[in-house]
N, C-alpha and C positions, 0 to 999 in steps of 0.2 A: 502492500500498500502506500510506503512513503519512499520507494524507489527513485533516483534523482532523475530518471530518464521520462518516467511517466508523471511526477507527483504535478507538475505544471502543467499536463493536461490537462489530467483528474479535476486540480482546482476550478480550473477555467469551465469544465464541463458543467461541473458539481453547480455552480454560480448561474451557467446561462438554465439549466432543466429549473432551477428555483426560482427563477422570474415567469417559469411556466407554472410551476407548483404551487405555488402559494394563490394564484387569483383559481386556479382550477381547486385548491381542496376549498374555499370556503365558497363557491360555487356549488361543488358536492352538498356540502353540508347543507347550505341553504335547499336544495332540491331534496334530500334526504329528511327533512322538516328537523335535522337537529338544529343546536344552535351554535353559530357560525365559527367560534372557536373551537367545537369538535374536530371542523373540518383541517383547521392548522396543526390541533393536537395529534391528530392522526399523523398525517405527513409527517410531522418533526418524529415521535415517538415511533412508530411503523418504517420509517424511512431509517431510521437508523439501526434500529435492532433487525430486520430484513437485509440491510446493509452488510451488517456485521457478521449475520449467523445464517442468512440463505444462502441456496443452493446455486442461484444466478450470479454470480460477481457481476453484471452492469446492470440488476433490474433496479428499480426505485419505485418504493412501495408508498400506497398513501389510495387515501380515497377515490373509487372508481365510479365511474359510470353506469357499468353493469351491476353493479350493488347499490346503487342510489332508490331503485325504485321497492326494493323488496324490504331496504332498509327502513323507507317512508312509511312502508305499510306495517312495519314491526313497531316502528316508533307512533304509529296513529293507534295502533290497536293497545299496546301496553305501554305506552310512554317510554321517555328516556332510561329509566331505571329498567324497565324490561328490555332493552332496547342493550344496555349493558350487560345484562345478565345473559342474552344471545350472543352477546359478541364475545365474551368469556368462555361461553359454552363451543363458541366453533371455533377459537383457538386452541382451547383443550384437544379438541378432536383432530383437528389439525397436526398437533403435536403429535401424539398418540399413534395415528396413519403414520405419519413420517420415521418414527422408533418403530416401528412394525416391520417398517420397507415395504410398506402399501401405498406408496407415491402411484404407483402405474397404475394400481387398481381403479382410480378414480377416473381416468381415462375411459372404460369403460361405456361412455357416451356416445351414442350415435352422431356422428357427424351434422347431421340434419336438425339433430333435437339442437344440438348447440349451436348451429349456424340459426336455427328459429328462435332461441332465448336473446341472443343478440339482436336480432331484428326487431322483436317485440319489445327490448327493454328502450331500442330507438325509437319505435310509434309510439309506447308509454312516454319517455322524456319531452319529444317533439310535441305533443298534445297538451301534455299536464303543464311544460313552459310557455305554450301561447297566452295566458292571460297574463303571465306576468310579464313578458314583453308588452301588453297592452295597459298595464299598470294598476294590474286589478287582483285580485286574492282571490288565491284559489278555494273554492268550500273544501270541508271536510267529506262529502262525499266525492272528491273529483274522479272518478276512476273515468273510462272512455267514454263512456256512453253519456254520462252526464256533461263533460265537458261538452262533446259533441253537440247533446241537445243545447246547452246554451251559448252555442257559438253566437246568435244572431245577437244575445242581449249582452254579450262581450263586445262585439264590435260598438254595439251606439253608444257604448259606455267606456271606451278607450278612450284615457288621459293623452290629450297631442304631446305633453310635456316629456309623458315615458316613453309612449311611440318612438319620438326622436329619437330619442337619447338610445333606444333598441336598436333602430336602425342607423345610427351612429356606431354601435361598438359592433352591430353584426358586419358593418361596413370595414370596420378596422381588425376582427378577427380573418375574415376571408381576403380582403387586399393586402394587408403587408407581409403575409408568408413567398407574396407575390413579386414584393418589390426586393424582400432580405426574408432570407430562413435565419437571419441570425436574430432580428426583430423580436421580442418576447411579446407575439400579438396579443397576447389573452390577459397579460399584464396592461398593455399599452389599451387594451378595449374597455379595460375595468376602471383605469388611473384617470385617463380625459376625460370618462362621464364624471366622474368622482369631483373634479376639479371644475367643471360646468356646474355642477351643482350645488356643489360647496360657494363659486363665487358667484352664482348667479341666485342664489336660494331657488332651484325652479322644485316647482310642487310635484314632486315623483316618490314614490314609495319606495326606501333605503332600507339595507340590513339594521338591527337594533346592533345598539352601541354593545363592543363588546367590551367585558369588562378589564379594567387592567393590572389582572394576575394572570400568571397559570395557574390550571386550576392544580386545588389539591390532590394529594394521593388516597382514594377510599375502596370501598372494597363495596363491588356489587351487591345490592342485597335480593335475595328470591321474594318473588311477592308473595300476598298472601292468595290470591286466586287465579285462574288463567293458565298455570303451569303446563298444561297438557299443551295449549296452545305454542308457549315458547318452547317445549321441545321440539314440537314438530317444525316451528319458524327457525330453531337451532341449528336441526337437520339440515333443513332444505338451504341454510347457509352454510352451511360446511359443504356443503355436495357443490354448490355453486362457485363459492369462494374458491374451493381447493380446484375444481375446474376450471376458472377463470385465471388461476393462477397457472397452472400447466401449463394451459394452452398461450398465454405471454410467453411463460418460459422457453417454449419452446419457439416462438416468433420471436426473440431476442436472438436465439442462436442462430436463425436463418439472416437475423442481420447482421450478427458479428462473429460471418464464419470462423477468422483465423482465431476466435477465441476457444475460453477452455468450454464446452459443454456441460448442461445444468445438471445439478444432481435433485430428482423430482421430490427424492425423499429427505435432502439436506433442503432443500424450499422448502416443504412445506413444515419441517421444524422450525425453522426461522419465521414466517411470515406466522405460524400459529404461537410461537412466542411474543410476538410482535402483535395479535388482535387482543391476549390475552392480557399485555403491558398497557395499551389502547384504554381497554374498557375500562382500567383501574385509572386512568387519567381522565374518564369522561368523553371518552374519542368513540367514533363509531367504526367500522370491520373496514378493514385494509387488504388489497391485491395488487403485486406489481404491475400497476396501469402499463399499457405497452404505448399509448403516445410518450406519455413521458421517458418510459425507458428506453424507444425509439430515438427520442431528443438525446439522450445520455451516449448513445451510440453514435450517431450523427457529431456531436460535437465533439469526438474523439476521447472518451473515457478509456482510459485502461482497466482503471482496476477498482475494487469496490471502493476507495476514498473518492471517487465521484459520489455516490450515492450518501455518504457519509456528508461532504461539504454540503449537499444539495441540502439534507435534513437542520445542519446548523445553520447554513445560509437563510431559511425557513423561519427557523427561529429566531435569527436577530431582527427579519424581516418585517416578523409579526409585531416586535416596539414601533412600527413606524407605521403598520396596517390598525391595530387595535384602537390606535387614536384618530382616524379619520373614517373609520368603520363605517361612521353616520352618513359618512355621504357618499356610499357606494350604492347605486341605484339596483334594485332587485332585477328592472330591465337588463341591465349591462350583463349580470350573472346569465340570465337566462340567454341573451343571444352568445355568450361564450358557448352555453352547454348545447344548443341548436345544432353547431355544424359537427359537434360529436357525434350528438345523436343521429343527425339524416345520414354521417356515415356510417354509424352502426347500422342501416337499413339500406343493404344493395337487396332489388328488385332481380340483378341480373343471376342471380344466386337461385334462383328457381327455374333459370334457363339451363344451367349450369347444370345442376339436377336433375331436369329433365331429361338430359342428353344422355347420361349416366344411367337411370332410371325412374320411371314414372311412379312409383312406390315411394320411391325418397321425395320425392318433388312433393308428390301429395302427403305426406308424413309433416313436410315443413311445413306448407301452407295450413295443414291443420292446429299443427303446434303454434305457429304463431298466433292465430284467431283463438287459441285458447288461451293464450296468456294474456293477449290484451283482455278477453272478455272473461274469462273465469279469475283470472290473475296468476300470481309466477306462481304458486304451489301447484292446483290445481292443474293449470295449464303444460305445468312441466312434464307434471305425476302423466298426464292424457299424452304428449309425446312419446313416454319412454314406455308407455303401456302398449301404443300402436307400432310402436320399434320392433317392440319384442313379439306382437304379433307377426307383423311384417318376416321375420328373422325365422322364426318358428315354422312359418308357412314355407317358406325359401327350404329350409330345414329338412324338414320334415315331408317334404314331396315321397308320395307312398304309390307306386305301382303295383300291381296284381295282375298278371297272364294266366290265363284260360286255357288249356289244349286238350280238346275232346280225345277221347279213348279212339284208338285207332287198332284194330284186329285183336282187339280181348285186352290190351294192355290197357294200365289207369289211367287214368283222367291225371292229367298235372297240371297242378297248381305253384304259380309262383309268385313270390312277393322280392320287390326292391325296395330298399330306404328303410324307412323307422316308424315300426308300426305302435304309434301313439295315439292317441285321443285326436289328434287331427286326422289319422287314416281312418276314422269310423266311418262316413259315408264309402270309404271304397271296401273296407272289409265286408258293410250292408251289401253292397252292390255285387260280391264276389259268394256271399249268401244267400241271396235268392239267385242268383246266377246255379251256382252247383243244384240247388234246389229241383232245377228242369232236367239236370242230367239222370242216368238212369248210375242209381250205385252198385251194379253188380259188379262194374271191371274195378270199381275201388278207384282211392285217389293219393296221389304220391302230391306233398306239400313239400316245395322247394323253399329252406329257409335261410339258404348260403350265402345270400345278398343281404339281409335284413340286419342293418346296425345297429337298431336298439326297441327295446319295447317298454311300453308303460303297465299300468294294471288295466287301464282300456285296450288299449293293443291284447293283452294276454286274454281277458275276459272275450272281445272278440272274436281271435282266435279257435279259441276253447268252445265255444258257440260252434262255428263251423265243423268241428271235430264231433261236437256232440249228435249235430245234425245229420252228420255222416253217421255216426254211429248207431242212431237211432233208425235208420233206414236200411241197417244191415252190410252196411258199405266200409270195406277193410282199411285204414287210413294208417298212413305214415308220413311224420316229419322228417325231411332230410336235411343234414346239416346245419343245425342252430349252433352259435359263436357260444362260447362261456357264459357271457352276461346275460343273451337272451336264453337260453338255457336252463338257467340257475332260478330264473325269475316266472318262466315257464312250472319250474316244478314248485317254486312256490305256492303259485297259485292254482295247481291242480288238485282242488278237493276232493276230489269223485275218481282220481287216478285216471281219467283222461287222457291227460298228456304224456304224461312221466313215461307210462309204458309203449307207446307210441313214437319214441326219437331213434331217429337211428343216424350213423354217423358217416358210414361209407354204404355205396351202393349194394354190397353184399346183406348189410343189415335191413336195409330198403326191402329188398328180394324174400328176406324171412319174414318178414314182418307183412307183407302184402300175399304171401304164400304164391309166389311166383318167379318163374326164371327170367333175368332180364326185363323187370319191370319198369325199370327207369328209362322212359324213351328220349335214347339219346337226343335223336333227329328233332322232336319235339321241344328237345331242352335248346338245344343250338340255334333252333327258326325261334324263341322265345328268345334269346340274348343276343341275335341277328336285327330283330326289333327293337329290341331296347337300345340297341345301339343306335339305329337311326331316330328313334324318336329323342334320345338322350343325351348320346356322347356323339356323333358323328357333327352337327354344328359347331360344337366346341373348339373341334379340330379342323375347322373347316379350313382356317389360312393357313395350318401346317401342310394340311394334305396337297393346299393349293402349290403350294414351294416344293411339296415331296412331290410332284405330276415334273417340274423340270430335273429331277435327279436327286440323289443320297448324298449326303454327307457324314456317315456316322461317325461319332468318337470313337467306338474301339469296336473290336471282332470280340464274339464269343464263343467259345468252342464249348461245347457241352454233349450231353450223352442227349440220346433221345428218348430218354427215360421221362414219363407223361407227370411224372411228379415234382420235377424241375419248370417252374415258370419263372423265367426272366421278369417280365413287365413287372409281376407279383413282386417279387424279393427285392427287384431293384427299383422299382418305381421309372421303369424305361417308357418313355415314348417312341411314336411310331418315327425313325429315321436317326435314333440313337445307335443302336445296337446293330452292327453285320455278325448275324448268329448263323452258325456252322453245326449242325444236330450232326453227331455221328455215335456208334456206336461205344460206350465206356469213354469219352471225351478223347479218342485215341489219333493221334497225330502221325504218319508215319514220315521217320527221318526224308530229305530228298533224294530224290534218284527212285523210290520205289517206286515201279511200274507198276504193280498188282493193287494199288489202291490211290488212284489219280486221282480223286475229285476232291479229298482232303486238300492236298497239296494248290490244285488248282485256286481253289477259292482262298484257303491262304495268300497267294501272292497276287490275285484280285484285291482283296481287302487293303494289302500293303501298296502294292503298286501303282493300282488305280485311283482306288478308296483314298487311301492315304489316311486311314486307321491310326491314332494316335498311341493305342493300348492293345495287346490280345491279352485277351483272358481264359482259360483254360478251367473248367469248372469239372470239377466229378462228384459223386457224392455218395454217402456210406449205400452198404447192402446193393450196391450195383448188380444186377445179373449178369451182365455183357464179362466183367471183370472176375467173377466169382469163375467163369465157364472158363476165363483165359487160364486161372490157377488153378480149376481141380481139372481140367483138361477133358473133362467128362460131358458131352453133347449127343443129345439121342440122334439114332442115326437117318433118318429119315429130315433132316433139316441137314441138308448136304450143302445150302450155299454159307450157313453158318460156319458148316466145318470150316469151308474155305477162307471166312473170313477169320475165324479162329487160327489159323493155318498164317495168313498174311499178316496178320495184326503181333502175333508175336514178336516178332522186330522191333515193331514201336511201343508195346509195354514192358519187355526185356521180361527174365524169367521171375515169378510170382510164385514158385511150388514152395519155397522157403517161408515165405510170411506164414504168422501164426494163423490168419483169419483173411476173408476177405475183404474187410474195412480196411486193414494193413496196409494187405496187397494196392486196392485201391490207390492212396495216398502215396506208395511207392510210384506205381505207374503214373501218377499224375506229377510227382514233380519230374520224372525223368522226360516229361513231356517237353519242358521248358528245354531240353538238349536238344530235342528233336527240332524243336524250333529253331533253332539257332544254327542248324543244318542250310535253312535255308539263305541263299545271300542277298535277298531283301531283306529279310528280316535281321539278320547276322548285322548288315551294316545301318540299320537304320538305330539298334540299339546304340553300335559303335557312334553312331552320329549321335546318340541323346534323342532322336527324334523320336524312335520306338519303347514302349515299354513290357515286358513279359511278366505276365502275372500269374497265380496257380491259385485258385480257390477251391476248398473242400465244403459242400453241401450236408451238411446231417439231415437227412429225411426228418427223423425221429426229435429234433429238437426246434426244427426249420429257423435253422444256426449257420451261415459264413462265416466259412475259417480262411484266411491267407497265411501262404507259406514265405516264413521269414531264412532268405538262407543262409544270414548272418550264426544265431544263433540254432537255424536246422529245427525249425521247430511253427507249429499250424496256430497263428493266433486269432481271435475273432474281428473281425473287419469291423473297425469305427468305435471297439473300445480301448478306452483310454488307459485304462491298468492293465493292458497288454495280457487279459485272459485266455491261455493257451489250453488246445486239444490236449486234454489226457492221453497217455499211452504213447508206446513209441512209435518211431519214424524210422523207419529204414534208410540210409545211407543212401543217396541214388547213383553215388560211384560205383559203388560197390552193389548193385543192382546187376549188373553182368557177369561179374565173378564171383560170385556168392553160390556155392553150389549148394543144389537142393539137399535141405534138412539140415544144415548148417542154423546156429542162430543167428538170431537179427544182429545190426549193428546197436550200438548200446541206446538204450532211448535217451530220448531228450530232458532234462528238469522241468517239462513243462508239466501241469497237473491242473 
């Protein structure tokens, strides 16, 4: 804070901000219905504590426009004493949230609701300040509708001098920044009218004279009644103040791109302590106001010292402002607030949101209207509820497909998405459709694509199964995930579901009393229809580009085994992986003419497509490697016999391994040496343009391991702890020389 290189810049910036912060503090206090001195106290105390203890070094705290309307509501209902209690509660909640590290959770508010809140505050400020601009007193029931209803009366009773003062102030606020941004427009816009009022003795409403002393330190007292209302107001103020704090801090980060990013938890700690201290001195809640903070950055602030200087200058300026406060016109303060309020109302937001989503635009408009007409608390609650409804509808889209029985096979019913209360109409539709089908073939219900289920979904699915069972149909439910399965069993009071759960298609056959009961073609057709209706549109831009050619980043050489699903395991999208499927994931050395297909694909991937990685992925319980190890194959499989004889060179001797999985891992590591026999691969690796990787997939654990050549072990992919695969790994160098029956190479220390 006191470095020689930054000290002067911080002092100048702090003084510049203070020239704007002091008049804004007065204006915000008047708008909030608080004593004028409360605004200055807030700017001094909150500004100082926020600067020293906050998590945003260049933020400047003080009373803000976004909180003014809510503060005014609290003061109107509970008085200034109630407001101080609410301020303390808000500060304590902010402090606890920051200490517990929950600052980021405050951001779990939808953007349309945040933008609607800001816009609605702007509308409320504009409407409620119009009477002040006309020199009139705002009535106690000054909601928007009441003010608009009395517009005609306001205009006829307007005080000419007050209107003139307001116009002059408004012209100064809007015009001076165009001449020079260094001119503190709010200060001039208040000082000039105050000078005119003092010299010409104009008959215009002014703010009350501020007492000539700093307020005493007092502990706010809980009121004897209306405590429930204060709790609700405190929670709302905490949520809105915290959200405004973090949004402002993010905006400051964007302005100060070369500086340190803000710490949201520390910022809430600083703001919380500041709001508690402010309440003890009779101030109003504060946030790091964007306008002040932006000016701080633009003025050249470098450290927290700028905000500290700002607070001290406002404190010093108070000794000048206090004696002259009786000359400050209320119309001038309203004129200072109006441009700020107008900037908060951005009609273009509706157009921007509409381009993204019609639902988001509608949510924004409804929330603005609700806040303006119903009040801040009810309006924000309305927006949050609607946002949750929109999110639930989007995330809980459930689709059901019914494929009728073909040639005596069971009917196929498949669900995708979440079976929640939002899926009730779809469950009812399926229930009615199944009632029209013949129950004799039975029904196979595919739950493999069901992501979640709630009590309503359990009841709806149970009702479908009960209906079918009552009609004599055999029913089985295939592939329910652990969570879905446990909830179905927990909700299964009559045993309808538990006895009908199938994990594999073999279980399905047993439950339905048929062989090949799962209609594969019908299932595949249902998947194709789902792809067309739900997936294809999402990938259209990618498919358009892939139509011109492919540029995969990696080549994956893996076994033909159906249990290996690259897109499922790796989250790979179309065009990312060039996949070569071959028995045992074996690649013969270069020059082996008996199996040229693998080598041809390898050369195409490296020489034409320019892949950057080659991944060989073998798996546990591999039948192909098991056959190579044992040497036993049924005599009728003549082609497999030929493959076995040709693959012996690529896999190396395997008989000496303890079991098939050890043999698979040993052969897998050998494939890296086989790959290096190809000149294109060898040259690419030497130039650092190509990386060779060996992965092992444990089918039962659904876990991928990667070979580490240095310590000679397989470790869990992406696991920072370096967890390794247990068991011995044969040294690939010895694979070609260790005679069958001799012991393996020493086990690695992996466990």
